[in-house]
C-alpha positions as CSV (number, residue, x, y, z in Angstrom):
1,M,0.0,0.0,0.0
2,R,1.3,3.4,-0.9
3,R,2.3,5.5,2.1
4,F,2.0,9.0,0.7
5,R,-0.7,11.1,-0.9
6,T,-0.8,12.5,-4.4
7,H,-3.0,14.9,-6.3
8,Y,-4.8,11.8,-7.8
9,D,-5.7,10.8,-4.3
10,N,-7.0,14.2,-3.5
11,L,-9.3,14.1,-6.5
12,Q,-10.2,10.4,-5.9
13,V,-9.2,9.4,-9.5
14,K,-6.8,6.8,-10.9
15,E,-3.4,7.9,-12.2
16,N,-4.4,7.0,-15.7
17,A,-7.6,9.1,-15.5
18,S,-8.6,11.1,-18.6
19,P,-8.8,14.9,-18.5
20,E,-12.6,14.7,-18.6
21,V,-12.7,12.4,-15.6
22,I,-10.3,14.6,-13.7
23,Q,-12.5,17.7,-14.5
24,A,-15.7,15.9,-13.5
25,A,-14.1,14.8,-10.2
26,W,-12.9,18.3,-9.5
27,I,-16.4,19.8,-10.1
28,S,-18.1,17.2,-8.0
29,L,-15.7,17.5,-5.0
30,R,-15.8,21.4,-5.1
31,R,-19.6,21.2,-4.8
32,K,-19.4,18.6,-2.0
33,W,-17.0,20.7,0.0
34,H,-18.6,24.1,-0.5
35,P,-18.5,25.9,3.0
36,D,-22.3,26.4,2.8
37,H,-22.7,22.6,3.0
38,H,-20.5,22.5,6.1
39,P,-21.7,25.3,8.4
40,D,-20.1,23.7,11.4
41,Q,-16.6,23.5,9.8
42,P,-16.4,26.2,7.1
43,Q,-12.6,26.6,7.5
44,Q,-11.9,22.9,7.1
45,A,-14.1,22.8,4.0
46,E,-12.3,25.7,2.5
47,R,-8.9,24.1,3.2
48,I,-10.1,20.9,1.5
49,R,-11.4,22.9,-1.5
50,Q,-7.9,24.6,-1.8
51,L,-6.3,21.1,-1.9
52,I,-8.8,20.0,-4.5
53,D,-8.2,23.2,-6.6
54,E,-4.4,22.7,-6.3
55,A,-4.7,19.1,-7.5
56,Y,-6.8,20.1,-10.5
57,Q,-4.5,22.9,-11.5
58,V,-1.6,20.4,-11.5
59,L,-3.4,17.5,-13.2
60,S,-5.1,19.7,-15.8
61,D,-1.8,21.0,-17.1
62,P,0.0,18.3,-19.2
63,Q,3.5,19.4,-18.2
64,R,2.8,19.9,-14.5
65,R,1.1,16.5,-14.5
66,R,4.1,14.8,-16.0
67,D,6.3,16.5,-13.4
68,H,3.9,15.3,-10.7
69,D,4.0,11.7,-12.1
70,A,7.8,11.8,-12.0
71,W,7.7,12.9,-8.4
72,V,5.3,10.1,-7.5
73,R,7.7,7.6,-9.0
74,V,10.6,9.0,-7.0
75,Q,8.6,8.9,-3.8
76,Q,7.5,5.3,-4.5
77,A,11.1,4.3,-5.1
78,G,12.1,5.9,-1.8
79,F,9.4,4.1,0.2
80,D,10.2,0.8,-1.5
81,A,13.9,1.0,-0.9
82,V,15.4,-1.5,1.7
83,D,17.4,0.0,4.5
84,P,21.2,-0.9,4.2
85,A,22.6,-3.5,6.6
86,P,23.9,-2.2,9.9
87,V,27.5,-0.9,9.6
88,G,30.0,-2.3,12.1
89,V,32.8,-0.7,14.1
90,Q,35.2,1.4,12.0
91,P,38.6,-0.2,11.5
92,G,41.3,1.5,13.6
93,L,38.8,3.2,15.9
94,P,37.8,0.6,18.5
95,G,34.5,1.2,20.3
96,R,33.4,4.0,17.9
97,V,30.3,3.1,15.8
98,N,30.0,4.4,12.3
99,S,27.8,7.5,12.2
100,A,25.8,6.0,9.4
101,R,24.0,3.9,12.0
102,R,22.4,7.0,13.6
103,P,19.1,8.1,12.4
104,G,19.7,10.9,9.9
105,P,17.5,13.8,8.8
106,L,16.2,11.7,5.9
107,R,15.0,8.9,8.2
108,L,13.5,11.4,10.7
109,T,11.7,13.0,7.8
110,L,10.3,9.7,6.6
111,I,9.1,8.8,10.1
112,T,7.3,12.2,10.3
113,L,5.8,11.7,6.9
114,G,4.7,8.2,7.9
115,W,2.7,9.5,10.8
116,I,1.2,12.2,8.7
117,V,0.2,9.6,6.1
118,V,-1.3,7.4,8.8
119,L,-3.4,10.2,10.2
120,A,-4.4,11.2,6.6
121,L,-5.5,7.7,5.9
122,L,-7.6,7.5,9.0
123,W,-9.3,10.8,8.1
124,W,-9.8,9.5,4.6
125,A,-11.3,6.2,5.7
126,F,-13.7,8.0,8.1
127,D,-14.7,10.4,5.5
128,D,-15.3,7.6,3.0
129,Y,-17.4,5.7,5.6
130,L,-19.6,8.8,6.1
131,E,-20.0,9.3,2.4
132,R,-20.9,5.6,1.8
133,R,-23.5,5.9,4.6
134,E,-24.9,9.0,3.1
135,F,-24.6,7.9,-0.6
136,P,-24.4,4.1,-0.9
137,N,-25.0,4.3,-4.7
138,R,-22.2,6.8,-5.4
139,N,-20.1,4.3,-7.4
140,L,-23.1,3.1,-9.5
141,A,-21.9,2.6,-13.0
142,I,-24.3,1.1,-15.6
143,A,-23.7,1.5,-19.3
144,E,-26.5,3.1,-21.3
145,G,-28.7,0.4,-22.8
146,G,-26.8,-2.3,-20.9
147,S,-29.8,-3.2,-18.7
148,T,-33.5,-2.6,-18.2
149,E,-33.3,-2.6,-14.4
150,L,-31.7,-0.3,-11.9
151,V,-31.5,-1.3,-8.2
152,L,-30.7,1.5,-5.7
153,R,-29.9,1.1,-2.0
154,R,-31.5,3.4,0.7
155,N,-29.2,5.6,2.7
156,H,-29.2,5.9,6.5
157,V,-32.1,8.5,6.5
158,G,-34.2,6.5,4.1
159,Q,-33.5,8.5,0.9
160,Y,-32.6,7.1,-2.5
161,L,-29.7,9.0,-4.0
162,A,-28.2,8.1,-7.4
163,P,-25.6,9.5,-9.8
164,G,-26.8,10.6,-13.2
165,T,-26.5,13.3,-15.8
166,I,-28.4,16.2,-17.1
167,N,-27.4,17.2,-20.7
168,G,-24.3,15.1,-20.1
169,G,-23.3,17.0,-16.9
170,P,-22.8,14.8,-13.8
171,V,-25.4,15.4,-11.0
172,T,-26.7,13.6,-7.9
173,F,-30.4,12.8,-8.1
174,L,-32.7,12.5,-5.1
175,L,-35.6,10.4,-6.1
176,D,-38.8,12.1,-4.9
177,T,-42.2,10.7,-5.8
178,G,-43.8,13.7,-4.1
179,A,-42.2,16.1,-6.6
180,T,-44.1,16.8,-9.8
181,Q,-41.1,17.7,-12.0
182,V,-37.4,17.6,-12.0
183,S,-36.2,20.4,-9.6
184,V,-32.7,21.8,-10.3
185,P,-30.9,24.2,-7.9
186,E,-30.4,27.5,-9.6
187,H,-26.6,27.5,-9.0
188,L,-26.3,24.4,-11.2
189,A,-28.5,25.5,-14.0
190,D,-25.9,27.3,-16.1
191,D,-23.3,24.5,-15.9
192,L,-26.0,22.0,-17.0
193,G,-27.1,24.2,-20.0
194,L,-30.6,24.9,-18.8
195,Q,-32.5,27.9,-20.1
196,P,-34.9,29.6,-17.7
197,G,-38.4,29.9,-19.1
198,R,-41.7,31.3,-17.8
199,R,-42.0,32.2,-14.1
200,G,-44.0,30.2,-11.7
201,R,-44.4,29.2,-8.0
202,A,-43.6,25.9,-6.3
203,L,-44.5,24.7,-2.9
204,T,-41.5,23.4,-1.0
205,A,-40.8,22.2,2.6
206,N,-39.8,25.7,3.4
207,G,-42.9,27.2,1.9
208,P,-43.7,28.6,-1.6
209,V,-40.8,29.8,-3.8
210,D,-40.6,31.6,-7.1
211,I,-39.2,29.3,-9.9
212,R,-38.4,29.3,-13.6
213,H,-39.9,26.5,-15.7
214,T,-37.5,24.8,-18.1
215,L,-37.4,22.0,-20.6
216,I,-34.5,19.6,-20.0
217,P,-33.2,18.1,-23.3
218,E,-31.8,14.9,-21.7
219,V,-31.9,13.2,-18.3
220,A,-30.0,10.0,-17.8
221,L,-30.3,7.7,-14.7
222,G,-28.4,4.4,-15.0
223,P,-29.6,2.7,-18.2
224,F,-32.6,5.0,-18.6
225,V,-32.4,8.1,-20.8
226,L,-35.3,10.4,-21.2
227,R,-35.5,13.5,-23.4
228,N,-37.5,16.8,-23.3
229,V,-38.4,16.4,-19.6
230,S,-40.4,19.0,-17.8
231,G,-38.5,20.7,-14.9
232,H,-37.9,23.9,-13.1
233,I,-35.0,25.9,-11.8
234,N,-35.3,26.5,-8.1
235,P,-33.4,29.4,-6.4
236,G,-34.5,28.1,-3.0
237,M,-32.4,24.9,-3.2
238,T,-28.9,25.3,-1.6
239,S,-27.6,21.7,-2.0
240,D,-26.2,20.1,-5.1
241,Q,-28.9,17.5,-5.2
242,V,-31.4,17.5,-8.0
243,L,-34.9,16.3,-7.1
244,L,-36.0,13.7,-9.6
245,G,-39.8,14.0,-9.7
246,M,-42.7,12.3,-11.5
247,S,-42.0,13.9,-14.8
248,V,-39.3,11.2,-15.0
249,L,-40.4,8.5,-12.6
250,K,-43.8,8.2,-14.3
251,H,-42.0,6.6,-17.3
252,L,-40.6,3.8,-15.0
253,D,-42.1,1.1,-12.9
254,F,-40.6,1.1,-9.3
255,A,-41.0,-1.1,-6.2
256,Q,-39.4,-1.1,-2.8
257,R,-38.1,-4.3,-1.3
258,E,-35.8,-4.8,1.8
259,G,-34.2,-1.3,1.7
260,Q,-33.9,-1.3,-2.1
261,L,-35.7,0.6,-4.8
262,I,-36.0,-1.4,-8.1
263,L,-36.6,0.7,-11.2
264,T,-37.6,-1.0,-14.5
265,L,-39.0,-0.1,-17.8
266,P,-42.8,-0.8,-18.0
């Protein structure tokens, strides 16, 4: 197991990830760690966003990425190296041990880095546990047209979250049979290529809110792709989740069984 972190680790992508995958991961993580989503720890969220931004700046630049890859290989070689055998007493100097046996600055640095890596891995594992608890379907990957069924697991608060796309842009859907249409947070609308249409009013958990109706050219959820879907742009939504309402779900059959939601084509 590697004992140091790289920019690939910070963006949660593989070292052979394409530029498109790197950009999508950067966008998703920046949204996840927006300080507004972490009111109890805004400074920590901002520090994490800075690490994510720095990783993207390096990996999105071909030359800087090559330099980073070279640094990774050097670090890996250093961690994989075997310590030399202990050096004995120097000839002609009885009782005086060769100074090479004493821990030098390099070894002390490696020990310090080792502890930093251990703490970072513990933090990463805990964060990964929390995210899996909140979003058990986050790694869902089904090729378009590869299946006619989609099975989603319920999270710890009883919600069904699923990754998908709107006009090719990655989003997180919250399936909501109580919503009439697809409700998109206003701060995501431009990135997803949505055009605001006529004004309207929608009733939310926080009361009525002004919205802008829109027609979504393409919505993709697992193997299902729907086009020209009715939706609206909602300025009252502060999260990055898109409510997937009945304007999409009415085209699918769905049933709940043992903490799972099973979606199929009728």
